[in-house]
C-alpha positions as CSV (number, residue, x, y, z in Angstrom):
1,M,-104.0,35.6,166.5
2,G,-103.0,37.9,169.3
3,Q,-99.2,37.8,169.7
4,K,-97.6,41.2,169.8
5,I,-95.9,42.5,166.7
6,S,-92.6,44.2,167.0
7,I,-89.6,45.2,164.9
8,I,-87.5,42.2,163.7
9,C,-84.0,42.6,165.2
10,N,-82.5,39.1,164.8
11,E,-83.0,35.6,163.3
12,A,-85.2,34.4,166.2
13,G,-87.5,37.4,165.7
14,Y,-87.5,36.8,161.9
15,A,-88.4,33.1,162.4
16,A,-91.3,34.0,164.7
17,A,-92.7,36.7,162.4
18,L,-92.4,34.3,159.4
19,A,-94.3,31.6,161.2
20,A,-97.0,34.0,162.2
21,F,-97.2,35.3,158.6
22,E,-97.3,31.8,157.1
23,A,-100.2,30.9,159.4
24,Y,-102.4,33.1,157.2
25,F,-101.5,31.4,153.9
26,D,-104.3,28.8,154.0
27,N,-106.9,31.4,155.0
28,E,-105.8,34.9,154.0
29,P,-107.7,37.5,156.0
30,Q,-109.9,40.2,154.6
31,A,-108.1,43.4,153.8
32,G,-108.9,46.1,156.4
33,S,-109.8,43.6,159.1
34,E,-107.7,43.3,162.3
35,D,-106.2,40.1,161.0
36,G,-105.8,41.6,157.6
37,D,-103.8,44.6,159.0
38,R,-101.7,42.2,161.0
39,F,-101.0,40.1,157.9
40,E,-99.9,43.2,156.0
41,L,-97.8,44.5,158.8
42,L,-96.0,41.2,159.2
43,G,-95.3,41.1,155.5
44,R,-93.9,44.6,155.5
45,L,-91.7,43.9,158.5
46,L,-90.4,40.6,156.9
47,A,-89.7,42.4,153.6
48,Q,-87.7,45.1,155.4
49,Y,-85.7,42.6,157.4
50,E,-84.9,40.5,154.3
51,A,-83.9,43.7,152.4
52,E,-81.4,44.6,155.1
53,H,-80.1,41.1,156.2
54,C,-80.7,38.6,153.4
55,R,-78.9,40.1,150.4
56,M,-78.3,37.9,147.5
57,P,-74.8,38.0,146.0
58,R,-74.5,39.5,142.5
59,P,-73.6,37.0,139.8
């Protein structure tokens, strides 16, 4: 799965990273492998973007 990973700066980048991340759901890669590292990195980038841009309003 060789697409370049980069910092998520906008909704288009978020959507692309999310699609790449979700592609691993049916066959999660082994931790420590190249795909496993990519899966973890995508997850971390998505979490950071969501923390900064997708805040839930307080009740």
